[in-house]
BAMAR-33643 format. One line per 4 residues: their letters; for each residue x, y, z of C-alpha. Coordinates in steps of 0.001 Angstrom, whole numbers. Example, Ala and Ser with C-alpha at 12.3 -4.5 7.8 and 13.67 -1.06 7.14 Angstrom:
BEGIN
as> 12300 -4500 7800  13670 -1060 7140
***
This chain:
BEGIN
mlnk> 61672 60456 65245  63691 58297 62852  63577 58987 59108  61654 62221 59299
yplw> 62722 65377 57406  61721 68864 58553  59476 70839 56180  62252 73180 54988
kyll> 64191 70255 53488  61212 69184 51410  60710 72778 50261  64415 72994 49322
llaa> 64123 69823 47251  60952 71088 45584  62661 74384 44726  65651 72515 43242
vmvg> 63329 70397 41094  61472 73502 39857  64741 75230 38957  65868 72097 37136
iiys> 62625 71918 35134  62598 75622 34189  66242 75914 33137  66339 72601 31297
lpnl> 63126 73302 29320  64830 75510 26657  66729 72449 25448  63431 71081 24097
ypdd> 63358 73982 21615  66064 73418 18957  67711 76383 17241  66537 77450 13800
pavq> 69070 77709 10959  69193 81427 10218  70802 84128 8129  71981 87170 10058
isgs> 72386 90591 8395  74669 93257 9858  76399 96381 8567  79903 96037 7182
tasi> 80872 99181 9124  79582 100882 12227  78157 103689 10071  75900 101339 8075
kvdl> 72714 100561 9997  70455 97616 9357  66840 98801 9149  63465 97404 8127
lavd> 64145 98431 4528  67181 96132 4396  65165 93279 5906  62394 93849 3357
rake> 64938 93759 520  66222 90449 1866  62665 89053 2031  61999 90136 -1564
altk> 65221 88442 -2710  64210 85185 -1023  60709 85336 -2503  62113 85910 -6005
agia> 64505 82998 -5584  61649 80754 -4432  63237 80167 -1009  60750 79647 1823
fksa> 61543 81155 5218  59854 80980 8604  60185 84618 9613  62234 87782 9130
elld> 62761 90310 11902  64858 93285 12966  66632 92586 16252  66535 95421 18777
klpk> 69887 94586 20352  72620 97086 19450  74136 97123 16951  70872 96330 15154
sgli> 70842 93361 12827  68335 91446 10752  67511 87793 11297  65820 85447 8824
rlad> 64802 82033 10145  64777 79048 7786  63617 75444 7846  66908 73593 7329
tetq> 70628 74109 6689  70369 73372 2975  67881 76229 2565  70087 78347 4828
lkak> 73035 78159 2418  70880 79119 -569  69319 81987 1387  72727 83387 2332
eava> 73782 83622 -1311  70500 85251 -2386  70476 87819 443  74177 88685 20
qalg> 73657 89289 -3695  70594 91469 -3072  72060 93647 -304  75530 94178 -1771
knyv> 78851 94559 -32  77765 97143 2512  76187 94365 4569  77668 91259 6128
valn> 75443 88221 5603  76472 85391 7931  75175 81934 8773  73903 81582 12297
lapt> 71574 79606 14544  68616 81446 16081  67119 80354 19424  63449 79363 19605
tpew> 63133 79569 23399  59704 80928 24461  59751 84531 25642  58647 83729 29198
lanl> 61605 81375 29624  64002 83878 28055  62771 86544 30498  63791 84225 33348
gasp> 67295 83982 31857  66772 80412 30668  68562 79351 27493  69576 76051 25916
mklg> 72989 74500 26401  75701 75746 24067  76750 72984 21704  80381 72465 20815
ldlr> 81903 72378 17370  81415 68622 16992  77668 68862 17638  76723 72214 16189
ggvh> 78926 72188 13103  81400 74819 11996  85125 75154 11381  88231 74436 13433
flmq> 91600 76012 12610  95003 75562 14213  97410 78332 13249  101166 78614 13685
vdme> 102607 82061 14418  105722 82575 12295  108069 84190 14805  111076 83748 12518
tsln> 109643 86231 10017  108581 88552 12832  112048 88384 14375  113620 89120 10998
krmd> 111412 92201 10670  112444 93305 14164  116092 93068 13155  115403 95135 10023
dtva> 113785 97817 12166  116688 97681 14621  119230 98163 11803  117335 101229 10603
qikd> 117117 102640 14140  120838 102083 14780  121751 103888 11569  119487 106800 12489
qlrk> 120961 107054 15987  124548 106955 14758  123878 109569 12063  122118 111773 14584
ekmr> 125154 111623 16896  127523 111975 13892  129313 108692 14602  130770 107279 11412
ysrv> 130380 103557 10835  131638 101403 8003  128997 98679 8020  125833 97523 9801
qklp> 125253 93766 9455  122017 92023 10403  122195 88680 12275  119355 86205 12960
qgvi> 118953 87565 16509  121118 90639 16546  123162 93260 14725  126914 93910 14269
vnfa> 128154 97457 13651  131686 97994 12301  133748 101125 13054  137121 102288 11795
aeet> 138267 103898 15067  138345 102534 18592  137156 105840 20053  134055 105771 17881
qdna> 133458 102176 18991  133536 103218 22665  131180 106136 22114  128785 103968 20068
ysll> 128880 101254 22745  127727 103743 25397  125027 105131 23130  123640 101778 21929
ktef> 123684 100237 25392  121524 103116 26630  119126 103231 23675  118651 99486 23024
rdfl> 117891 97958 26404  116349 94805 24919  119757 93819 23531  122946 92555 25114
vetk> 125595 95015 23833  129258 93922 23596  132426 95239 21975  134552 93035 19720
edgs> 137454 93276 17309  137759 91597 13924  141156 92341 12406  141323 96075 11834
ayqv> 137568 96572 12407  136148 97628 15734  132751 96107 16313  129737 96561 18569
eltl> 127457 93512 18649  123832 93674 19813  122112 90374 20685  118426 90182 21554
tssa> 117998 88883 25119  115903 85795 25807  113511 87781 28019  112992 90372 25261
ektm> 112398 87580 22742  109799 85980 25034  108121 89357 25552  108079 89864 21811
ldya> 106474 86436 21283  103841 87065 23977  103027 90448 22450  102728 88961 18963
isqn> 100387 86214 20205  98307 88702 22200  98026 91155 19287  97168 88355 16855
ltsi> 94459 87053 19199  92922 90540 19327  93117 90998 15555  91595 87571 14855
rnri> 88731 88188 17301  88069 91531 15604  88045 89894 12186  85656 87155 13306
nllg> 83355 89712 14950  83282 91682 11697  82249 88490 9909  79157 88443 12110
vaep> 79808 85018 13696  78439 84327 17171  80343 82665 20055  83737 81979 18446
vvqr> 86559 80381 20434  89962 82019 19891  92667 80971 22320  96369 80355 22590
qgas> 97701 76807 22456  101257 76130 23546  104053 78613 22898  103273 79825 19397
rivi> 99944 78435 18181  96395 79736 18131  93226 77619 18067  90152 79045 16344
qipg> 86766 77357 16563  83768 78927 14876  80547 76978 15550  77612 77392 13232
iqda> 79526 78596 10167  79729 76518 7011  81573 78984 4726  85047 77828 5764
aaak> 86761 79297 2695  85608 82848 3464  86520 82490 7149  89955 81134 6317
rvig> 90647 83851 3761  89868 86655 6178  91228 85192 9425  94695 84179 8312
raan> 95459 86883 5793  98584 88796 6822  97977 91940 4790  99097 95524 5241
lefr> 99466 98769 3321  102335 101155 2728  101961 104672 1373  105085 105689 -542
lvdw> 106105 108383 -2985  106848 107647 -6609  110494 108585 -7278  110086 112235 -8253
ehpn> 113847 112669 -8740  113947 110193 -11641  110552 110627 -13395  111700 109196 -16717
ftgs> 114134 106576 -15445  114665 103772 -17983  117497 101774 -16419  117108 98196 -15256
rapa> 118660 98816 -11844  116896 101180 -9443  118790 104230 -8146  119951 104329 -4537
gsef> 117058 104857 -2154  114475 103576 -4638  113142 100239 -5855  110945 98790 -8578
lpfk> 107627 97246 -7547  105071 95610 -9867  101916 97548 -10710  98706 95514 -10724
eggd> 97723 96996 -14087  101014 95909 -15631  104643 97056 -15663  106734 98336 -12767
vllk> 106699 101533 -10728  109838 103185 -9349  109150 104058 -5697  111114 105644 -2908
ksii> 112043 103113 -213  111095 105483 2588  107565 104874 3872  105187 107750 4600
vtgd> 102788 105708 6753  101690 102061 7047  98347 100370 7617  99148 100143 11334
rvvg> 98086 103797 11590  94629 103096 10165  91798 103560 12670  88883 103374 10231
arsn> 88258 101867 6812  85051 101434 4843  84355 100302 1319  82009 102124 -1043
yden> 81999 103510 -4597  83521 106590 -6201  81735 109049 -8488  82247 106667 -11444
grpq> 80744 103682 -9655  84107 101979 -9090  84977 100366 -5727  87095 102336 -3299
vnid> 88179 102240 355  87932 105347 2527  90778 105492 5053  90982 107298 8408
ldsr> 94399 107578 10099  95237 108218 13736  96669 111583 14762  100281 110496 14351
ggtm> 99605 108956 10945  97667 112044 9837  100555 114306 10860  103088 112196 8969
mhrt> 100851 112101 5875  100243 115864 5962  103921 116691 6474  105037 114596 3500
tlkh> 102280 115479 1037  102627 119206 1808  106168 119063 406  105230 116952 -2620
ikdr> 102146 118558 -4146  101937 117624 -7849  104156 114580 -7203  102642 111110 -7260
mavv> 101945 108800 -4310  101496 105033 -4502  99580 102602 -2309  101488 99344 -1871
fiel> 99581 96232 -831  101794 93814 1119  100835 90223 1814  102655 87357 3458
kpet> 101738 83947 2084  102898 80556 3415  104816 78368 999  106111 74863 1605
ktvv> 109733 74370 596  112243 71542 871  115512 72729 2386  118704 71049 3576
engk> 119425 71284 7300  122314 69404 8924  122731 67352 5777  119079 66260 5723
rvtk> 116269 67365 3447  113357 68682 5480  110072 70300 4517  109484 73723 6019
tvmi> 106745 76320 5737  108204 79742 4977  106436 83058 4578  106852 84672 1180
qtke> 106254 88408 1052  104593 89889 -1998  104338 93613 -2718  102114 95126 -5365
vinv> 101235 98718 -6207  97433 98905 -6304  97034 102638 -6842  99075 105613 -8078
atiq> 97610 109113 -7853  98885 112685 -8123  98875 114670 -4878  96630 117658 -5596
salg> 96777 119094 -2089  98158 118242 1321  96406 115180 2766  95409 114723 6398
nsfr> 93736 112015 8439  91184 111015 5785  91597 110042 2138  90602 107221 -214
itgl> 92155 104298 -2109  90949 103522 -5623  92098 101112 -8325  90592 98005 -6716
dspa> 89362 95160 -8895  85969 94491 -7347  83641 95466 -4501  84586 92171 -2807
ease> 88256 93148 -2778  87418 96594 -1408  85210 95085 1293  87838 92558 2348
lsll> 90644 95141 2389  88580 97487 4538  87734 94623 6906  91401 93708 7329
lrag> 92404 97308 7958  89605 97857 10489  90401 94661 12380  94088 95532 12725
alaa> 97263 94109 11279  98783 90910 12597  101857 91474 14755  103391 88311 13276
pmyf> 102331 86354 10191  100544 83034 10651  99801 79989 8570  97311 77144 8893
veer> 98684 73848 10180  95322 72161 10697  91854 72726 9316  88682 70770 9986
tvgp> 85178 71464 8781  82282 69911 10679  79062 70030 8707  75639 70373 10308
slgq> 74631 66859 9178  77567 65367 11067  76630 67420 14118  73058 66146 13952
enie> 74273 62555 13667  76473 63059 16720  73589 64525 18684  71277 61668 17740
agls> 73899 59026 18540  74693 60653 21873  71045 60980 22792  70347 57380 21769
slvl> 73156 56087 23996  71957 58307 26840  68320 57170 26530  69306 53503 26219
gfal> 71596 53664 29242  68960 55559 31219  66255 53009 30351  68405 49963 31186
vmvf> 69386 51416 34555  65744 52162 35395  64591 48668 34430  67335 47092 36541
miay> 66553 49228 39589  62816 48505 39432  63377 44776 38887  65933 44380 41663
yrvf> 64863 46885 44327  61131 47301 43539  59711 50315 45482  63173 51516 46491
glfa> 64202 51151 42846  61328 53464 41893  62626 56045 44382  66109 55733 42850
nial> 64675 56219 39347  62852 59386 40414  66072 60709 41935  67943 59791 38750
tvnm> 65443 61758 36659  65802 64793 38925  69582 64385 38709  69440 64616 34906
lllv> 67206 67685 35106  69634 69423 37460  72659 68480 35368  71123 69848 32162
aims> 69883 72962 33978  73317 73742 35435  75012 73183 32067  72495 75586 30533
mipg> 73012 78207 33248  76830 78320 33230  77874 80982 30653  81079 79297 29518
atls> 79871 75689 29574  79681 73957 26199  78327 70490 25547  80483 68428 23222
lpgm> 80408 64759 22259  82865 63830 25080  80575 65821 27379  77730 63536 26365
agiv> 79944 60602 27291  80378 62217 30716  76595 62420 31111  76177 58754 30158
ltvg> 78829 57835 32745  77015 59986 35314  73820 57975 34777  75624 54837 35904
mavd> 77383 56582 38795  74188 58288 39959  72540 54985 40923  75775 53591 42344
anvl> 75174 55500 45588  71633 54142 45835  72886 50609 45252  75300 51010 48181
ifsr> 72541 52386 50421  69979 49750 49473  72506 46920 49892  73318 48230 53341
ikee> 69611 48338 54252  69270 44707 53082  72138 43653 55339  70607 45435 58330
lkeg> 67246 43730 57707  68949 40314 57491  70619 40943 60848  67193 41497 62412
atgq> 66963 45251 62578  63560 46873 62376  62548 48568 59132  63052 52095 60485
aaih> 66419 51242 62042  67591 49481 58874  66722 52511 56725  68458 54898 59134
agfd> 71582 52723 59381  71661 52126 55619  71761 55817 54749  74106 56834 57581
rafv> 76697 54052 57243  76830 54142 53444  77364 57912 53436  81095 57775 54189
tild> 81721 55191 51443  79710 57219 48931  81543 60413 49879  84981 58786 49530
anit> 84193 57253 46138  82738 60441 44699  85461 62747 46042  88198 60653 44439
tllv> 86330 60682 41109  85751 64431 41453  89481 65009 42046  90317 63088 38872
alil> 87752 65142 36951  89280 68381 38273  92767 67252 37230  91454 66443 33764
fifg> 89926 69920 33581  93110 71689 34735  95602 69818 32562  93372 68701 29697
sgpv> 92217 70639 26688  89289 70603 24292  87389 67281 24425  89004 66241 27717
kgfs> 87757 69413 29399  84260 68868 28022  84193 65375 29528  85509 66581 32906
vtls> 82960 69421 33183  79892 67212 32731  81407 64504 34930  82129 66984 37760
igil> 78651 68512 37651  77113 65036 37399  78982 63836 40495  77759 66782 42571
tsmf> 74135 66515 41419  74080 62723 41804  75338 62967 45413  72630 65517 46159
taiv> 69798 63520 44583  70978 60067 45740  71589 61005 49365  69111 63835 49984
gtra> 66515 63215 47261  66140 59461 47648  66053 59716 51425  63292 62338 51198
lvnl> 61157 59936 49133  61893 57047 51500  61030 59241 54491  57741 60236 52888
aygg> 56856 56577 52337  58181 55025 55577  59055 57831 57990  56958 58065 61141
kphk> 55436 54612 60489  57295 52294 62886  55190 49213 62181  55255 49468 58357
tvkl> 57013 46497 56727  60109 47319 54646  60708 44960 51712  63911 44994 49684
***
């Protein structure tokens, strides 16, 4: 019989509608502004006592809160729900001051989805940075500084190798992407060439002559340079993710952009200054011995093998240039207080670092050891290149001795750093050491802060445009197609339910403002298929076909046109997703999902409603 669906098709449609309703429902429950409490280290646990202290601090400050709870998810954390974002900012300051530096107090958004929906795995759509609020950073990896450091390390390694093999050289000169070693004898040059070519496989090794000097030149290969860049980007991505996780921020986006840039998006955070300070700080430590050979040196020029570095408490300290161990060997760091109540950082080294520390300190008991804090800071300078003045960002390295202590006994894997100015400095230093050093320094080239009020305005504007477009389409369909227009409107509503449900179910899907634009466009496209079908049915009725035949022909003959139109649009959306980035991808995702759901509801859903109304009733009049 014409226009009659089997029972299983109706059941399939009913199941799809139920899934759409259930998984789109959480979007009716907006997130609460919240303050999340977590331990600054893995050893510090958040318990009910900490939550109670936070509640007392809020009560004393006169800050109202909805609820305070201890989350069972590991690692345990406390969550305090608040009424609005303005109260949220005040609550963060009060709780942070009450709990001290052993806890990380971060801004967050807490879901309000009912438990029965959460048990079904239903959750609201993730909102992008433009809707939820937060910070956006674009960072440039400074490979020039990293490459310069690589050449310094290579020079030191070459000298060590040549000394080990007892090959005398007259000079080792560093180049931007290589090293030149001068020898007095040709025989030594040949032997060094064989040695360096074997030991330094990342370099192109060549022999040259410059007057009476015999040279071996090492040039970093392009493949090694690319590998070095990829490693630096990969290591920096890992370090930044670790730092953001230690800040207690949920759902950050950290990804590579282009050859040497990193994009960081942190939704839901309003403290951009703290995030920026921790994320981009290129800090490290060096442990070095105070020059024991010249304890009372008063000259202005440091002896060979030593150098003067400024001491944070004033004056200079004469240190040996050789480094015992660096912060790269640190596997654990936590801030607390010493026996006098002053801030300190407890350090744990890996096995190699512990061995190096023990070996050196065993030989220098009663000598003094210094902790050098090294930081790379970006500085904008105007330089002349090719006869033109250009502005460049260069990394300036600063070194400062933060602690000098006498070695009382041989040290191992664990020890402590004192002499820090404040608990905040100790906490930040321990965070940086735990998260890992950056393989290459970075600096900010773009920074945007999106406040929660702007996000709310965007949401309201997007929803208003969506509701207005939805209403106008429904009015038009009812006015022009009457009963068939009602069927199209029901299918359109189901289409929106399915679209929202799928966006909520996909783990990586994020709704942004361009994504809202894609949904608005989908509303118009969703009824486009019905317009084609209904127009075709009208034509069939005008040509004298019966109602049942006109309906059957309308759906069947319009199908190919609908399929062609939607496939071409879907292909464009896929291309936008593959080659686009950020907002373009957000638009393409909602558009692609909308195309698929609209085809399903317009072709299958609308026909099911029409079949229920007209199917199996050959003499019923069809009016369009």
